[in-house]
C-alpha positions in Angstrom: 54.7 88.4 99.2 57.7 86.2 100.0 59.1 84.7 103.3 60.6 87.4 105.4 64.5 87.3 105.5 66.8 86.3 108.6 70.0 87.8 108.7 73.2 85.6 110.5 75.6 87.7 112.3 79.1 85.8 113.0 81.7 87.3 114.9 85.5 87.1 114.7 88.1 85.3 117.5 88.1 86.6 120.8 84.6 88.0 120.1 81.3 87.7 121.1 77.3 87.8 119.1 77.0 90.9 121.6 79.4 93.2 119.5 76.8 93.3 116.6 74.0 94.6 118.8 74.9 98.2 117.6 75.0 97.3 114.1 71.7 95.5 114.6 70.2 98.6 116.3 71.2 100.7 113.5 70.3 98.3 110.8 66.6 98.2 113.0 66.2 101.8 112.4 67.0 101.8 108.7 64.1 103.2 106.4 65.1 99.9 104.1 64.9 97.5 106.7 61.4 99.0 108.5 59.9 98.5 105.2 60.9 94.8 105.0 57.8 93.4 107.4 59.5 90.2 109.5 63.1 90.2 109.5 64.8 88.5 111.7 67.9 89.6 113.7 70.0 86.4 114.6 73.5 86.8 116.3 75.2 83.5 117.9 78.4 82.7 119.8 80.7 80.4 118.4 82.5 77.3 119.5 84.8 78.5 123.0 83.5 82.0 122.6 80.8 83.9 125.0 77.5 81.7 126.4 79.7 78.4 124.5 83.3 78.9 126.5 84.5 75.5 126.7 88.1 74.8 128.6 87.8 71.2 129.0 90.2 70.7 126.7 93.7 72.4 127.8 95.8 74.1 125.1 99.2 73.1 124.9 101.3 76.1 124.0 104.4 75.7 122.5 106.5 79.1 123.3 108.9 78.0 120.1 106.7 79.4 117.7 104.7 80.8 119.7 102.0 77.9 118.7 99.0 76.4 120.3 97.0 73.0 120.4 94.2 73.3 120.5 90.7 71.9 118.8 90.4 75.8 118.2 92.9 75.2 115.6 90.0 74.3 113.4 87.7 77.0 114.5 86.9 78.2 111.1 85.4 74.9 110.1 84.0 74.2 113.6 82.5 77.5 113.5 81.1 77.0 109.8 79.5 73.4 111.0 77.6 75.5 114.0 76.6 78.5 111.4 75.0 75.5 108.4 72.8 74.3 111.6 71.4 77.7 112.6 70.9 78.7 108.4 69.2 75.3 108.4 66.8 75.8 110.6 66.0 79.0 109.1 66.1 78.1 105.9 64.1 74.9 106.3 61.5 77.0 106.7 61.8 78.6 103.2 63.0 81.7 104.6 65.7 83.7 102.8 69.2 83.5 104.7 71.3 86.5 104.4 75.0 86.2 106.6 77.0 88.9 108.0 80.1 88.1 109.8 83.2 89.4 110.6 86.8 87.7 110.3 86.7 83.9 111.6 83.1 84.6 111.4 83.1 86.0 108.1 85.5 82.9 107.1 83.2 80.3 108.2 80.4 81.7 106.6 81.6 82.0 103.4 82.8 78.0 103.9 79.8 76.9 105.1 78.2 78.3 102.0 80.9 76.7 99.7 80.4 73.4 101.0 76.2 73.9 101.1 75.9 76.0 98.0 72.4 78.3 98.3 72.6 77.7 101.9 73.2 81.3 101.9 70.4 84.5 99.4 73.7 86.8 100.5 76.6 87.2 102.1 78.6 90.4 103.5 82.0 89.5 104.7 84.4 91.8 106.9 87.7 91.1 106.4 87.6 86.7 106.5 90.1 85.0 107.8 91.7 83.6 104.3 94.8 82.1 103.1 96.7 78.2 102.9 97.3 76.2 105.9 100.2 77.7 108.2 103.1 75.1 107.9 103.8 72.8 111.1 107.1 71.8 112.2 110.3 73.8 112.0 109.0 75.1 109.2 106.3 76.5 111.1 106.5 81.0 110.7 106.7 83.3 113.7 103.1 83.8 114.9 103.1 88.0 115.6 98.8 87.1 116.9 99.6 84.1 118.8 102.3 85.8 121.0 100.7 89.0 121.3 97.1 87.0 122.6 99.1 85.2 124.7 100.5 87.8 126.5 96.6 89.5 127.3 95.4 90.0 130.6 92.7 87.4 130.9 91.6 87.7 134.8 90.5 90.4 137.1 89.0 90.7 141.2 85.5 92.0 139.6 83.4 92.8 137.0 84.0 96.7 137.6 87.8 96.1 138.0 87.7 94.5 133.9 85.4 97.0 132.8 88.0 99.8 134.2 90.8 97.9 132.4 89.2 97.7 129.1 87.8 101.3 128.9 91.4 102.6 129.3 93.2 100.2 127.5 95.6 101.3 124.8 94.4 98.6 123.0 91.0 99.6 122.6 91.1 103.1 122.2 89.8 103.5 119.0 87.0 101.3 119.7 83.4 103.2 119.3 82.4 102.6 123.4 79.2 101.1 122.8 80.8 99.0 120.8 83.1 98.1 123.6 80.6 98.1 126.1 78.4 95.2 124.3 81.5 92.8 124.0 82.0 93.1 127.9 78.9 92.0 128.8 79.6 89.6 126.6 83.6 88.5 126.9 83.5 88.6 130.9 82.2 85.7 132.7 82.2 84.9 135.9 85.4 83.0 137.1 83.4 79.5 137.8 86.9 78.5 140.1 87.5 82.2 142.2 84.4 83.2 144.0 83.9 87.3 143.0 86.1 87.3 140.1 86.2 87.3 135.9 87.8 86.2 133.4 87.1 86.7 129.6 84.9 84.0 128.2 87.4 82.7 125.6 90.8 82.3 127.1 93.4 83.6 125.5 95.3 80.6 124.8 92.2 79.1 122.9 92.2 82.7 120.8 95.8 81.9 120.0 94.7 78.7 118.6 92.4 79.9 115.9 93.6 80.8 112.2 95.7 84.3 112.4 95.7 85.2 108.9 94.5 88.9 108.5 93.5 90.6 105.7 95.3 90.6 101.9 93.6 92.7 99.9 95.3 91.6 96.5 93.9 88.0 97.1 90.4 88.9 97.2 91.0 91.2 94.2 92.0 88.4 92.4 89.1 86.4 93.4 86.5 88.9 92.2 87.9 89.7 88.9 87.9 85.8 88.3 84.9 85.5 89.8 82.8 88.8 89.5 79.4 87.3 89.0 79.9 85.9 92.5 82.1 88.4 94.3 82.6 92.1 95.0 85.2 94.1 96.4 84.3 97.5 97.9 86.7 100.0 99.3 88.0 100.2 102.2 87.3 101.7 104.9 89.1 105.0 105.5 91.5 104.8 108.7 90.2 101.4 110.0 91.9 98.5 110.6 90.9 94.6 110.4 88.4 95.4 113.7 86.5 97.8 111.6 83.3 96.6 112.9 83.8 97.7 116.3 85.4 101.0 115.8 83.2 102.1 113.6 79.9 100.6 113.9 78.7 103.3 111.4 79.6 105.9 108.8 79.9 110.1 108.7 76.5 112.0 108.6 77.0 115.0 106.2 74.4 117.8 106.7 73.9 120.5 104.5 72.9 124.1 104.7 71.6 126.3 102.0 71.0 129.8 101.5 68.9 132.5 101.4 66.2 132.3 98.4 67.2 128.8 97.8 65.8 125.1 99.5 67.6 121.5 100.7 67.2 120.4 96.7 70.1 122.4 95.8 72.2 119.8 97.3 71.0 116.9 95.2 73.4 117.1 92.1 76.1 117.9 94.5 75.4 114.4 97.1 74.8 112.5 93.5 78.3 113.6 92.6 79.6 112.6 96.3 77.9 108.8 96.3 79.9 108.2 93.5 83.3 109.0 95.1 85.6 106.0 96.2 86.6 108.1 99.3 82.7 108.1 100.5 81.8 104.2 99.9 80.9 102.3 102.9 83.0 106.3 104.6 79.1 107.8 104.8 76.0 106.6 106.5 73.9 109.8 106.1 73.4 113.0 103.7 71.1 115.2 105.4 69.3 118.3 104.1 67.1 120.8 105.7 64.9 123.7 104.3 65.9 127.2 106.7 63.1 128.7 108.2 60.1 130.7 105.4 62.1 128.9 102.8 61.3 125.0 101.2 58.5 123.5 103.3 59.3 126.1 106.1 57.2 128.5 103.9 55.6 130.8 106.1 53.9 134.3 105.1 52.1 134.4 108.0 54.0 137.7 109.1 54.3 140.0 106.7 57.3 142.1 105.9 57.5 146.3 106.0 58.9 147.7 103.4 60.6 151.1 104.4 63.5 153.7 102.9 66.3 154.5 105.2 67.3 157.7 105.5 63.9 158.1 103.6 66.2 157.6 100.5 64.5 155.7 97.9 67.6 154.2 96.4 68.0 152.6 100.2 64.9 150.3 100.4 64.9 148.4 103.3 62.4 145.7 105.0 61.4 145.0 108.5 60.8 141.6 109.2 61.8 138.7 111.8 64.6 137.2 109.6 66.0 140.4 110.0 67.9 138.3 112.8 68.5 135.6 110.2 72.0 135.0 112.0 70.2 133.4 115.6 67.2 132.4 113.7 69.4 130.0 110.9 71.9 129.4 113.5 68.9 128.0 116.2 67.4 125.9 112.8 71.0 124.3 112.5 71.3 123.2 116.2 67.9 121.7 115.8 68.8 119.8 113.0 72.4 118.9 115.2 69.9 117.4 118.1 67.7 115.7 116.0 69.8 113.5 114.4 71.6 112.9 118.4 67.9 112.0 118.7 67.7 109.0 116.6 70.9 107.6 118.9 73.5 108.6 116.3 75.5 111.2 118.3 78.6 109.2 118.5 78.5 109.5 114.6 81.3 111.2 113.4 79.3 115.0 111.9 80.8 117.1 108.8 78.1 120.4 108.3 78.6 121.6 104.6 77.1 125.0 103.8 76.6 127.7 101.8 75.9 131.6 102.3 73.4 132.1 105.6 73.7 128.2 106.0 77.4 128.4 106.2 77.6 131.1 108.8 74.4 128.8 110.5 76.8 125.9 110.9 79.6 128.2 112.0 78.0 129.9 114.2 76.9 126.5 115.6 79.9 125.1 116.0 81.1 128.5 118.0 78.3 128.1 120.1 78.7 124.5 121.1 82.4 123.6 120.6 82.5 120.1 119.4 78.6 119.5 118.0 80.9 119.1 114.5 83.7 116.6 113.2 84.5 119.3 110.3 83.1 122.1 108.6 83.2 123.2 104.8 81.9 126.3 104.3 81.1 128.4 100.6 81.2 131.9 101.6 79.5 132.5 104.7 78.0 135.5 104.8 79.9 137.7 108.0 80.7 141.1 108.9 79.7 144.3 110.3 76.9 146.4 108.8 79.4 148.8 107.8 79.1 151.6 105.2 80.5 149.7 102.2 78.2 146.7 102.8 74.9 149.0 103.3 75.9 149.9 99.7 75.4 146.2 99.1 72.0 145.9 100.7 71.3 149.2 98.9 71.6 146.5 95.3 70.4 143.5 96.5 67.0 144.3 98.6 66.5 146.7 95.5 67.2 143.6 93.2 65.2 141.1 95.4 61.6 143.5 95.8 61.7 144.0 92.4 61.9 140.4 91.5 58.8 138.4 89.7 57.2 136.0 92.1 53.5 134.3 90.9 53.2 132.4 87.6 49.6 131.5 86.2 51.0 127.8 86.4 53.7 125.9 87.3 55.2 125.2 83.5 55.5 129.4 83.3 57.3 129.4 86.2 59.6 126.6 85.0 60.2 128.5 81.7 61.0 131.9 83.0 63.3 130.3 85.0 65.0 128.2 82.4 65.2 131.7 80.0 66.0 133.9 82.7 69.1 136.0 81.9 70.0 135.9 86.2 70.0 132.1 85.9 71.9 131.8 82.5 75.4 130.7 84.9 73.6 128.3 86.5 74.0 124.3 85.8 71.0 123.0 84.4 70.8 120.2 87.1 71.3 122.7 89.7 68.3 124.6 88.3 65.9 122.2 87.9 66.4 120.8 92.0 65.9 124.6 92.7 62.7 124.8 91.1 62.0 121.7 92.9 62.0 123.0 96.0 61.6 127.0 95.6 58.6 127.1 93.5 55.0 125.7 95.1 51.5 125.8 93.8 49.4 127.9 96.0 46.3 126.3 96.0 44.5 129.9 97.5 46.3 132.2 94.8 45.8 129.5 91.7 49.2 130.1 91.0 53.0 129.1 91.3 54.7 131.3 93.4 58.4 131.6 95.3 58.2 129.6 98.7 60.2 132.3 100.0 58.6 135.6 99.1 60.8 137.9 98.1 60.2 140.5 100.4 60.9 137.9 102.9 64.0 136.9 101.3 65.3 140.6 101.2 64.4 141.3 104.8 67.6 139.0 105.2 69.7 141.3 102.8 68.7 144.4 104.8 69.5 142.8 108.2 72.3 142.0 110.5 75.6 139.3 109.1 77.1 136.9 111.2 80.0 138.5 114.0 82.1 135.8 116.2 83.5 137.4 119.0 87.4 136.5 119.6 86.6 133.8 122.2 83.7 132.7 120.0 86.7 132.7 116.7 88.6 130.7 118.8 86.0 127.6 120.1 85.8 125.7 117.3 87.0 122.1 118.3 87.0 121.0 113.8 89.2 122.5 111.1 86.7 125.0 109.5 87.4 125.4 105.8 86.7 128.3 103.6 86.0 128.7 99.6 84.7 131.0 97.5 84.2 132.0 94.1 87.2 134.8 92.4 84.0 136.9 90.4 82.5 136.8 93.9 81.8 140.9 95.4 80.6 139.3 99.1 83.7 137.8 100.4 86.3 139.7 101.6 89.1 136.9 101.5 91.7 139.5 104.1 89.1 139.0 106.5 89.0 135.3 106.3 93.0 135.0 106.0 93.1 137.1 109.3 91.4 134.2 110.9 93.9 131.6 109.6 96.9 133.8 110.8 95.5 133.6 114.3 94.1 130.4 113.7 96.1 128.1 111.8 95.1 124.6 114.1 91.3 125.4 112.9 91.0 127.7 109.9 91.9 127.1 106.3 91.2 129.9 103.3 91.2 128.2 99.7 91.9 129.7 96.5 89.0 130.9 95.1 87.1 128.4 92.2 87.6 129.7 89.4 85.0 131.7 86.7 82.4 131.6 90.0 80.7 134.2 92.2 78.9 134.3 95.2 76.9 131.2 94.2 79.3 129.0 93.1 77.8 125.9 94.6 74.8 127.0 91.1 77.3 127.7 88.9 79.7 125.4 89.2 78.2 122.0 91.2 81.3 119.4 89.6 83.6 122.1 91.0 82.3 122.2 94.3 82.0 118.3 94.7 85.4 118.3 94.2 86.3 121.3 96.6 84.2 119.0 99.0 86.1 115.8 98.6 89.4 117.5 99.0 88.6 118.6 102.8 86.7 115.2 103.3 90.2 113.4 102.3 91.5 115.7 104.8 89.4 115.6 107.6 90.4 113.9 110.5 87.0 111.2 110.2 88.6 110.3 107.4 92.1 110.2 108.8 94.0 107.2 110.8 94.2 108.2 113.8 91.6 110.4 114.1 91.5 112.8 117.4 89.1 115.9 117.4 90.7 119.3 118.6 90.9 120.5 122.0 88.7 123.6 122.5 90.8 126.9 122.4 88.7 128.7 124.5 
């Protein structure tokens, strides 16, 4: 086994080593790095920053530029030398070193590798400062970044005053709050000449003396095209600025909820397609699926369903089972998934819910009960409405059909052959069918047979039960956009009902045109169209837009 790697983090001008703490914490939780023994995470303060604060050389400010003359004019070279020294410390022990840098720190790591080829096993760079030297003398251009930096407030009577200033400073409103707190930890230090006062560790005149070129994507695309075996360009992070490391230390989470009789694996073909989309590169960190109660890995036959006939009508079978109350049970399961995600320290991560049928209703109910839980909901035909005479007729059909379904086979191979040739599933995408079989059909050791994970009696109890119904205040409660999708051949989605929600709450709800040539099972019949519908909505949802602000509650 090779030596364990060291990850070396380098910050941007005006920042400090502590800004990497939120990212390091998340990386340490990743499955990839948890299985890599002995990884070291090393973040350093670059010259004139943080613990390396140095005001021994007075900066000269030429207001005509404005331009600052100070050793920090060579900040990238100075930082590069410091990083080479740190990398050599670990590399000499035979450990691979991977550099991760932002802005000035990214440029310094890059320069370090150029000056000492092979110093690093890899570099991950966020907008390195790059470009030809700034002209001097009368040809020196106007320096906007220097002017803005020189005007920055840098001293406060107390640490509390400084913290209050930055927590409410408009320029930092887009920052992740944990990142802001970590930056203040290292960037604000006691004033050595004024008891009780605090100052910026890197004085604005020193920061203004650093190179201030911003990122030009076309330059780096050209570099990558000329040297494809060395450089790789990722798609830009949507809605983020040069300070993306501080604004969004992690991407969004997509939470998927499946329908009655299905399983979490049915989302795999959709997720596979989503991961190929340029829109979601670097924008989504987690794709989370889960099995509903009594489905998939949550199979539970401990409570037997009781079949009876409504009004003694043999054409109206019904089932009594706890899943008759599926709106409450599935919503509780969805909320449990949200709480599980929050318990892992990802509560600040944008959360988008994507659901189908019962799963869609569960996510919707969760947002209505806990407004602000989601940053967006994309719902495929949520089961909604009062149990009226019309729905009773549909229940007669669905319960009868489900109870008559075959549910046991002598082997997994026999079960697979049954479903691959079953007329009811003939319209399904074949990859989707294979994914469904993976989670919905299990081998029962006691029966020595392949069986449906969700017994048809339990599935039928859902159709025999209630439907999601929201009060007027609950319909107005969501603080995120909610979009609806349906199939043009559906018999379970009343467009007029959902159009009425849009009419009353146009800033919350959108009801899209039906997906052509699909039924209530559109996700399974045409996963490509379903994926495109999701991507279209994600492109419009706030976490993927500049200036993202959550909706206010309409209660």
